[in-house]
VODREN-867971 format. One record per residue (C-alpha): x, y, z; residue in one letter; chain. Coordinates in Angstrom, 2 decimals. Layout:
N
u = X; v = Y; w = Z; res = A; chain = A
...
This chain:
305
u = 182.36; v = 132.47; w = 52.43; res = X; chain = A
u = 179.91; v = 135.94; w = 52.74; res = X; chain = A
u = 180.08; v = 139.44; w = 51.67; res = X; chain = A
u = 178.08; v = 141.99; w = 53.62; res = X; chain = A
u = 177.40; v = 145.44; w = 51.83; res = X; chain = A
u = 176.94; v = 147.54; w = 54.90; res = X; chain = A
u = 175.80; v = 151.71; w = 53.86; res = X; chain = A
u = 174.82; v = 154.00; w = 57.08; res = X; chain = A
u = 172.32; v = 157.14; w = 55.99; res = X; chain = A
u = 173.22; v = 160.00; w = 58.98; res = X; chain = A
u = 171.44; v = 162.94; w = 59.72; res = X; chain = A
u = 173.66; v = 166.57; w = 61.12; res = X; chain = A
u = 172.40; v = 167.79; w = 64.05; res = X; chain = A
u = 173.75; v = 169.93; w = 66.94; res = X; chain = A
u = 174.88; v = 168.01; w = 70.36; res = X; chain = A
u = 174.56; v = 170.61; w = 73.23; res = X; chain = A
u = 176.87; v = 168.44; w = 74.97; res = X; chain = A
u = 179.97; v = 168.14; w = 72.47; res = X; chain = A
u = 179.03; v = 172.55; w = 71.49; res = X; chain = A
u = 179.02; v = 170.90; w = 67.35; res = X; chain = A
u = 177.55; v = 169.20; w = 64.78; res = X; chain = A
u = 177.85; v = 165.51; w = 64.63; res = X; chain = A
u = 177.16; v = 163.37; w = 62.36; res = X; chain = A
u = 174.60; v = 161.16; w = 64.13; res = X; chain = A
u = 173.45; v = 158.00; w = 62.11; res = X; chain = A
u = 169.74; v = 158.01; w = 61.51; res = X; chain = A
u = 169.65; v = 154.23; w = 59.10; res = X; chain = A
u = 171.71; v = 150.94; w = 59.31; res = X; chain = A
u = 171.74; v = 148.75; w = 55.93; res = X; chain = A
u = 173.04; v = 146.03; w = 55.11; res = X; chain = A
u = 172.87; v = 142.73; w = 51.82; res = X; chain = A
u = 174.24; v = 139.59; w = 52.96; res = X; chain = A
u = 175.61; v = 137.51; w = 49.89; res = X; chain = A
u = 176.70; v = 133.94; w = 50.37; res = X; chain = A
u = 179.23; v = 132.59; w = 47.95; res = X; chain = A
u = 177.77; v = 133.74; w = 44.66; res = X; chain = A
u = 176.74; v = 136.98; w = 45.27; res = X; chain = A
u = 172.53; v = 135.90; w = 45.72; res = X; chain = A
u = 171.43; v = 137.61; w = 48.56; res = X; chain = A
u = 170.23; v = 135.43; w = 51.72; res = X; chain = A
u = 169.21; v = 137.83; w = 54.01; res = X; chain = A
u = 168.66; v = 141.91; w = 54.34; res = X; chain = A
u = 169.32; v = 143.83; w = 56.90; res = X; chain = A
u = 167.14; v = 147.69; w = 58.45; res = X; chain = A
u = 166.95; v = 149.76; w = 60.94; res = X; chain = A
u = 166.14; v = 153.07; w = 61.93; res = X; chain = A
u = 167.56; v = 154.28; w = 64.82; res = X; chain = A
u = 166.13; v = 157.00; w = 67.29; res = X; chain = A
u = 168.00; v = 159.95; w = 67.77; res = X; chain = A
u = 169.99; v = 160.85; w = 70.85; res = X; chain = A
u = 170.00; v = 164.60; w = 69.32; res = X; chain = A
u = 166.70; v = 165.76; w = 67.92; res = X; chain = A
u = 163.58; v = 165.22; w = 67.24; res = X; chain = A
u = 163.09; v = 166.64; w = 64.29; res = X; chain = A
u = 165.46; v = 165.72; w = 61.44; res = X; chain = A
u = 166.57; v = 168.43; w = 58.60; res = X; chain = A
u = 164.25; v = 168.63; w = 55.74; res = X; chain = A
u = 166.69; v = 167.50; w = 53.14; res = X; chain = A
u = 167.99; v = 164.71; w = 54.72; res = X; chain = A
u = 163.96; v = 163.46; w = 55.07; res = X; chain = A
u = 163.61; v = 164.46; w = 51.07; res = X; chain = A
u = 167.09; v = 162.59; w = 49.95; res = X; chain = A
u = 166.07; v = 159.48; w = 52.07; res = X; chain = A
u = 162.09; v = 158.96; w = 52.96; res = X; chain = A
u = 163.06; v = 158.83; w = 56.56; res = X; chain = A
u = 160.22; v = 161.08; w = 57.73; res = X; chain = A
u = 160.55; v = 162.34; w = 61.83; res = X; chain = A
u = 157.91; v = 160.27; w = 62.66; res = X; chain = A
u = 159.36; v = 156.48; w = 61.66; res = X; chain = A
u = 162.50; v = 157.92; w = 63.07; res = X; chain = A
u = 161.61; v = 158.79; w = 66.26; res = X; chain = A
u = 159.82; v = 155.19; w = 66.04; res = X; chain = A
u = 163.04; v = 153.74; w = 65.63; res = X; chain = A
u = 164.85; v = 152.28; w = 68.31; res = X; chain = A
u = 168.27; v = 153.47; w = 70.54; res = X; chain = A
u = 172.13; v = 153.61; w = 68.38; res = X; chain = A
u = 173.00; v = 150.50; w = 71.15; res = X; chain = A
u = 170.22; v = 148.40; w = 70.11; res = X; chain = A
u = 170.76; v = 149.03; w = 66.58; res = X; chain = A
u = 174.32; v = 147.91; w = 66.88; res = X; chain = A
u = 173.13; v = 144.91; w = 69.53; res = X; chain = A
u = 170.83; v = 143.88; w = 66.44; res = X; chain = A
u = 173.68; v = 143.99; w = 63.44; res = X; chain = A
u = 175.74; v = 142.23; w = 65.46; res = X; chain = A
u = 173.43; v = 139.54; w = 66.20; res = X; chain = A
u = 172.27; v = 139.44; w = 62.38; res = X; chain = A
u = 175.68; v = 139.50; w = 60.38; res = X; chain = A
u = 177.87; v = 136.96; w = 62.58; res = X; chain = A
u = 180.98; v = 138.32; w = 61.64; res = X; chain = A
u = 183.47; v = 135.95; w = 61.23; res = X; chain = A
u = 186.77; v = 134.50; w = 59.41; res = X; chain = A
u = 184.41; v = 133.69; w = 56.84; res = X; chain = A
u = 182.48; v = 137.10; w = 56.46; res = X; chain = A
u = 184.29; v = 140.94; w = 54.50; res = X; chain = A
u = 182.19; v = 143.69; w = 54.72; res = X; chain = A
u = 182.12; v = 146.18; w = 52.51; res = X; chain = A
u = 180.86; v = 149.85; w = 51.98; res = X; chain = A
u = 180.81; v = 152.77; w = 49.52; res = X; chain = A
u = 183.99; v = 154.44; w = 50.44; res = X; chain = A
u = 185.38; v = 154.58; w = 54.11; res = X; chain = A
u = 183.35; v = 157.35; w = 54.58; res = X; chain = A
u = 180.85; v = 155.29; w = 56.18; res = X; chain = A
u = 183.64; v = 153.81; w = 58.56; res = X; chain = A
u = 184.37; v = 157.30; w = 60.68; res = X; chain = A
u = 181.24; v = 157.67; w = 60.86; res = X; chain = A
u = 180.31; v = 155.03; w = 62.90; res = X; chain = A
u = 183.89; v = 155.22; w = 64.27; res = X; chain = A
u = 182.35; v = 158.80; w = 65.63; res = X; chain = A
u = 178.59; v = 157.21; w = 66.76; res = X; chain = A
u = 180.27; v = 154.68; w = 68.63; res = X; chain = A
u = 182.30; v = 157.52; w = 70.63; res = X; chain = A
u = 179.55; v = 159.61; w = 71.34; res = X; chain = A
u = 176.50; v = 157.30; w = 71.46; res = X; chain = A
u = 177.76; v = 153.64; w = 72.93; res = X; chain = A
u = 177.69; v = 153.35; w = 76.24; res = X; chain = A
u = 179.56; v = 150.59; w = 76.86; res = X; chain = A
u = 182.06; v = 151.63; w = 73.70; res = X; chain = A
u = 182.31; v = 148.37; w = 71.95; res = X; chain = A
u = 183.45; v = 148.75; w = 68.35; res = X; chain = A
u = 180.79; v = 147.93; w = 65.45; res = X; chain = A
u = 181.16; v = 144.42; w = 64.05; res = X; chain = A
u = 183.24; v = 144.40; w = 61.31; res = X; chain = A
u = 185.31; v = 141.88; w = 60.66; res = X; chain = A
u = 187.34; v = 141.63; w = 57.73; res = X; chain = A
u = 186.68; v = 145.16; w = 55.20; res = X; chain = A
u = 187.31; v = 145.99; w = 51.53; res = X; chain = A
u = 186.29; v = 149.69; w = 50.20; res = X; chain = A
u = 183.81; v = 148.86; w = 47.74; res = X; chain = A
u = 184.28; v = 152.03; w = 45.92; res = X; chain = A
u = 188.40; v = 151.89; w = 45.51; res = X; chain = A
u = 187.54; v = 148.73; w = 44.44; res = X; chain = A
u = 185.37; v = 149.64; w = 41.78; res = X; chain = A
u = 186.93; v = 152.37; w = 40.12; res = X; chain = A
u = 190.11; v = 150.60; w = 39.63; res = X; chain = A
u = 188.00; v = 148.32; w = 38.14; res = X; chain = A
u = 187.11; v = 150.31; w = 35.92; res = X; chain = A
u = 190.61; v = 152.02; w = 35.25; res = X; chain = A
u = 191.70; v = 148.57; w = 34.12; res = X; chain = A
u = 188.98; v = 148.38; w = 31.45; res = X; chain = A
u = 190.24; v = 152.39; w = 30.37; res = X; chain = A
u = 187.65; v = 154.20; w = 31.66; res = X; chain = A
u = 189.44; v = 157.94; w = 32.80; res = X; chain = A
u = 188.09; v = 158.63; w = 36.81; res = X; chain = A
u = 188.99; v = 162.56; w = 37.37; res = X; chain = A
u = 187.84; v = 161.56; w = 40.85; res = X; chain = A
u = 186.34; v = 159.73; w = 43.62; res = X; chain = A
u = 183.05; v = 158.13; w = 42.06; res = X; chain = A
u = 179.01; v = 158.06; w = 43.02; res = X; chain = A
u = 177.16; v = 155.14; w = 43.59; res = X; chain = A
u = 174.70; v = 156.52; w = 41.20; res = X; chain = A
u = 177.66; v = 157.33; w = 38.58; res = X; chain = A
u = 179.29; v = 153.51; w = 38.63; res = X; chain = A
u = 175.79; v = 152.13; w = 39.02; res = X; chain = A
u = 175.43; v = 154.22; w = 35.28; res = X; chain = A
u = 179.14; v = 153.19; w = 33.86; res = X; chain = A
u = 178.06; v = 149.50; w = 34.59; res = X; chain = A
u = 174.60; v = 149.64; w = 32.74; res = X; chain = A
u = 172.71; v = 148.85; w = 36.25; res = X; chain = A
u = 169.61; v = 150.86; w = 36.31; res = X; chain = A
u = 168.87; v = 152.28; w = 39.82; res = X; chain = A
u = 165.17; v = 152.93; w = 38.74; res = X; chain = A
u = 163.81; v = 150.01; w = 41.51; res = X; chain = A
u = 165.75; v = 151.43; w = 44.32; res = X; chain = A
u = 165.42; v = 154.52; w = 46.36; res = X; chain = A
u = 169.18; v = 155.70; w = 46.38; res = X; chain = A
u = 170.20; v = 157.05; w = 49.79; res = X; chain = A
u = 168.34; v = 154.32; w = 51.78; res = X; chain = A
u = 170.79; v = 152.19; w = 53.10; res = X; chain = A
u = 169.14; v = 149.08; w = 51.93; res = X; chain = A
u = 168.63; v = 149.85; w = 48.87; res = X; chain = A
u = 172.01; v = 151.74; w = 48.10; res = X; chain = A
u = 173.21; v = 147.73; w = 49.56; res = X; chain = A
u = 171.52; v = 146.71; w = 47.13; res = X; chain = A
u = 173.08; v = 148.49; w = 43.75; res = X; chain = A
u = 176.63; v = 147.75; w = 45.52; res = X; chain = A
u = 175.86; v = 144.49; w = 45.51; res = X; chain = A
u = 174.51; v = 144.56; w = 41.96; res = X; chain = A
u = 178.00; v = 146.40; w = 41.12; res = X; chain = A
u = 180.27; v = 143.53; w = 43.27; res = X; chain = A
u = 179.00; v = 141.36; w = 40.88; res = X; chain = A
u = 179.90; v = 143.20; w = 37.86; res = X; chain = A
u = 183.38; v = 143.50; w = 38.98; res = X; chain = A
u = 183.59; v = 140.58; w = 41.06; res = X; chain = A
u = 187.91; v = 139.24; w = 41.26; res = X; chain = A
u = 188.27; v = 137.11; w = 44.33; res = X; chain = A
u = 192.60; v = 138.15; w = 43.80; res = X; chain = A
u = 191.82; v = 140.98; w = 43.62; res = X; chain = A
u = 189.21; v = 141.58; w = 46.09; res = X; chain = A
u = 192.31; v = 139.58; w = 48.47; res = X; chain = A
u = 194.71; v = 141.99; w = 47.53; res = X; chain = A
u = 192.73; v = 144.60; w = 49.09; res = X; chain = A
u = 191.12; v = 142.74; w = 52.67; res = X; chain = A
u = 192.14; v = 145.17; w = 55.81; res = X; chain = A
u = 191.56; v = 143.81; w = 59.22; res = X; chain = A
u = 189.22; v = 146.40; w = 61.20; res = X; chain = A
u = 190.00; v = 144.15; w = 64.35; res = X; chain = A
u = 193.65; v = 145.02; w = 64.39; res = X; chain = A
u = 194.21; v = 146.68; w = 66.94; res = X; chain = A
u = 195.47; v = 149.89; w = 65.90; res = X; chain = A
u = 192.84; v = 149.61; w = 62.08; res = X; chain = A
u = 190.81; v = 152.49; w = 64.06; res = X; chain = A
u = 193.44; v = 154.51; w = 64.91; res = X; chain = A
u = 195.21; v = 154.74; w = 61.73; res = X; chain = A
u = 191.79; v = 155.74; w = 59.67; res = X; chain = A
u = 190.83; v = 158.23; w = 62.03; res = X; chain = A
u = 194.72; v = 159.95; w = 62.12; res = X; chain = A
u = 195.04; v = 163.39; w = 60.39; res = X; chain = A
u = 198.15; v = 163.66; w = 58.62; res = X; chain = A
u = 199.87; v = 167.33; w = 58.97; res = X; chain = A
u = 202.08; v = 169.71; w = 58.91; res = X; chain = A
u = 204.61; v = 170.70; w = 62.02; res = X; chain = A
u = 205.15; v = 173.94; w = 62.97; res = X; chain = A
u = 207.51; v = 173.38; w = 65.11; res = X; chain = A
u = 210.79; v = 172.30; w = 64.53; res = X; chain = A
u = 211.09; v = 171.03; w = 68.37; res = X; chain = A
u = 208.18; v = 168.79; w = 67.12; res = X; chain = A
u = 210.30; v = 166.50; w = 65.97; res = X; chain = A
u = 212.16; v = 165.07; w = 69.27; res = X; chain = A
u = 215.32; v = 162.57; w = 68.68; res = X; chain = A
u = 215.37; v = 163.58; w = 64.60; res = X; chain = A
u = 216.46; v = 167.01; w = 65.19; res = X; chain = A
u = 219.96; v = 165.52; w = 63.51; res = X; chain = A
u = 218.07; v = 165.66; w = 60.78; res = X; chain = A
u = 217.64; v = 169.14; w = 60.01; res = X; chain = A
u = 221.14; v = 169.95; w = 60.13; res = X; chain = A
u = 222.57; v = 171.52; w = 56.53; res = X; chain = A
u = 225.66; v = 170.34; w = 55.14; res = X; chain = A
u = 227.30; v = 173.80; w = 53.46; res = X; chain = A
u = 227.15; v = 173.54; w = 49.71; res = X; chain = A
u = 230.27; v = 175.24; w = 49.43; res = X; chain = A
u = 232.94; v = 172.81; w = 51.12; res = X; chain = A
u = 230.42; v = 170.01; w = 52.69; res = X; chain = A
u = 231.19; v = 171.01; w = 56.44; res = X; chain = A
u = 227.98; v = 170.95; w = 58.94; res = X; chain = A
u = 226.46; v = 174.28; w = 59.02; res = X; chain = A
u = 225.40; v = 176.44; w = 62.05; res = X; chain = A
u = 222.01; v = 177.87; w = 62.14; res = X; chain = A
u = 222.04; v = 181.29; w = 63.28; res = X; chain = A
u = 218.92; v = 182.79; w = 64.06; res = X; chain = A
u = 215.29; v = 180.83; w = 64.95; res = X; chain = A
u = 213.55; v = 178.97; w = 63.24; res = X; chain = A
u = 210.12; v = 180.43; w = 61.66; res = X; chain = A
u = 207.41; v = 179.05; w = 59.99; res = X; chain = A
u = 205.54; v = 180.24; w = 56.33; res = X; chain = A
u = 203.39; v = 177.87; w = 54.87; res = X; chain = A
u = 204.09; v = 174.84; w = 55.13; res = X; chain = A
u = 207.44; v = 175.13; w = 55.15; res = X; chain = A
u = 210.41; v = 176.42; w = 58.00; res = X; chain = A
u = 213.17; v = 178.61; w = 57.31; res = X; chain = A
u = 216.21; v = 179.31; w = 59.53; res = X; chain = A
u = 219.82; v = 180.82; w = 58.30; res = X; chain = A
u = 222.69; v = 179.36; w = 58.20; res = X; chain = A
u = 226.67; v = 180.35; w = 58.11; res = X; chain = A
u = 229.47; v = 176.99; w = 57.54; res = X; chain = A
u = 232.64; v = 177.55; w = 60.37; res = X; chain = A
u = 234.49; v = 176.71; w = 58.08; res = X; chain = A
u = 234.27; v = 178.73; w = 55.28; res = X; chain = A
u = 232.30; v = 181.44; w = 55.89; res = X; chain = A
u = 229.51; v = 180.30; w = 54.23; res = X; chain = A
u = 225.71; v = 181.80; w = 54.32; res = X; chain = A
u = 222.53; v = 180.29; w = 53.14; res = X; chain = A
u = 218.74; v = 179.89; w = 53.95; res = X; chain = A
u = 217.58; v = 176.88; w = 55.00; res = X; chain = A
u = 214.46; v = 174.56; w = 54.94; res = X; chain = A
u = 212.05; v = 172.27; w = 55.51; res = X; chain = A
u = 208.96; v = 170.67; w = 55.84; res = X; chain = A
u = 207.33; v = 168.32; w = 58.10; res = X; chain = A
u = 205.36; v = 166.15; w = 57.58; res = X; chain = A
u = 203.43; v = 163.69; w = 60.82; res = X; chain = A
u = 201.89; v = 160.72; w = 59.56; res = X; chain = A
u = 200.59; v = 157.88; w = 61.33; res = X; chain = A
u = 203.96; v = 155.47; w = 61.22; res = X; chain = A
u = 206.37; v = 158.12; w = 60.59; res = X; chain = A
u = 207.57; v = 161.85; w = 60.71; res = X; chain = A
u = 208.66; v = 162.79; w = 56.53; res = X; chain = A
u = 211.33; v = 165.17; w = 56.88; res = X; chain = A
u = 212.27; v = 167.05; w = 53.35; res = X; chain = A
u = 215.32; v = 169.93; w = 53.15; res = X; chain = A
u = 216.06; v = 171.99; w = 50.65; res = X; chain = A
u = 218.70; v = 175.12; w = 50.45; res = X; chain = A
u = 217.06; v = 177.90; w = 49.60; res = X; chain = A
u = 218.55; v = 180.03; w = 45.93; res = X; chain = A
u = 219.07; v = 183.25; w = 45.09; res = X; chain = A
u = 216.04; v = 183.94; w = 43.40; res = X; chain = A
u = 213.32; v = 182.17; w = 45.24; res = X; chain = A
u = 215.05; v = 184.08; w = 48.46; res = X; chain = A
u = 214.87; v = 187.78; w = 46.31; res = X; chain = A
u = 211.25; v = 186.95; w = 45.35; res = X; chain = A
u = 209.99; v = 186.05; w = 48.48; res = X; chain = A
u = 211.35; v = 189.16; w = 50.32; res = X; chain = A
u = 209.45; v = 191.43; w = 46.91; res = X; chain = A
u = 206.53; v = 189.48; w = 48.13; res = X; chain = A
u = 207.13; v = 190.43; w = 51.60; res = X; chain = A
u = 207.47; v = 194.37; w = 50.89; res = X; chain = A
u = 204.24; v = 194.89; w = 49.56; res = X; chain = A
u = 202.74; v = 192.41; w = 51.86; res = X; chain = A
u = 203.74; v = 195.05; w = 54.74; res = X; chain = A
u = 202.61; v = 197.71; w = 52.60; res = X; chain = A
u = 199.25; v = 196.04; w = 53.15; res = X; chain = A
u = 199.41; v = 195.77; w = 56.56; res = X; chain = A
u = 200.48; v = 199.69; w = 56.98; res = X; chain = A
u = 197.35; v = 200.71; w = 53.83; res = X; chain = A
u = 195.30; v = 198.19; w = 57.30; res = X; chain = A
u = 195.52; v = 200.20; w = 59.91; res = X; chain = A
u = 195.77; v = 203.93; w = 58.53; res = X; chain = A
C-alpha cells in the first residue's frame, strides 16, 4: 500500500469570463509514503495563472510563492498531467488531504481550467483532518470545531519549525508526520471513499438546501397532508402555502369536525432525499408570531414616512 499526502495552494483572482472571483490553484504538492510510512518521493509544481500576472500580496506572504515564480510555472493542465504520471494512482494507493476543501478547489479548477475536463487523479481517498480529529477525540481531547494543520501538529508535539506552513510540499510533510502519529490500518480502511464513483464529486459539491415552495415536492405531495388532532380525519388546506424562514405555513380545516388549525412544514433537499418535517402550530406559538408581525409592519410603515 502507498499513501499520498496531497495539498493545493490557491490564489483568489477575478475571472472576466466568469464575472466572479475564483480560487485558482497555484501550487500542487504531494508526499508519497510506502507501507512503513517512509517517504519515497516528493512532488512539487507551481502553476502559472490563467487569470492574473500578479498574485495577491497576502498569498505571496503566506506561501512564499512570488509573481516571478508563478509566471515561470506551467499551465494547470500540464501540472495535472505531471501529477498523474508521478502518482500512478491505483488500487494500492490511498490519497489524503487536510480536509476535503482541497477537493472542492480542484473540482472547480478542473471545470474552469482543464480543457479536456479529465478528472484529477485521486482514487481511494481519506479526509486526514477528520481522521486526526477522531483520533484526538478518542484520546480525550475536546475539540470545539475543525482544527488547523498547525494546531493538530502542536497537539501531537510535532515541531513545524523545519517547515514553511502553507507551502504545499511542507504541509504534506506535516500531514505525513500526523499520519504516523495516528496510524490505525482498520480505522483508515473504514474511512476510505472511492472518488472514481460516478456520483462522488456530484455528492461533494451538492449543497443541501431548504425548499421555498411546496410545489417542489413533486410526487411526495401526499406527505404534506395533516390529520386533524381532534378526530383524526385528514384536514383540507384552505389557504396557499407561504414561506417564513425555513418553514412553509398554511391554514387547514377538518371536513368532519370543523376543527381549524395552522400547519407548517420544513422541506430540506439533500443529494439522496427530501427530508420533510411537519408540525401543527400550537395556539401560543401562533399568537407569538402574530404579535411579532405587528412591530414588523409598524417598522415598514415608519420607513415610508
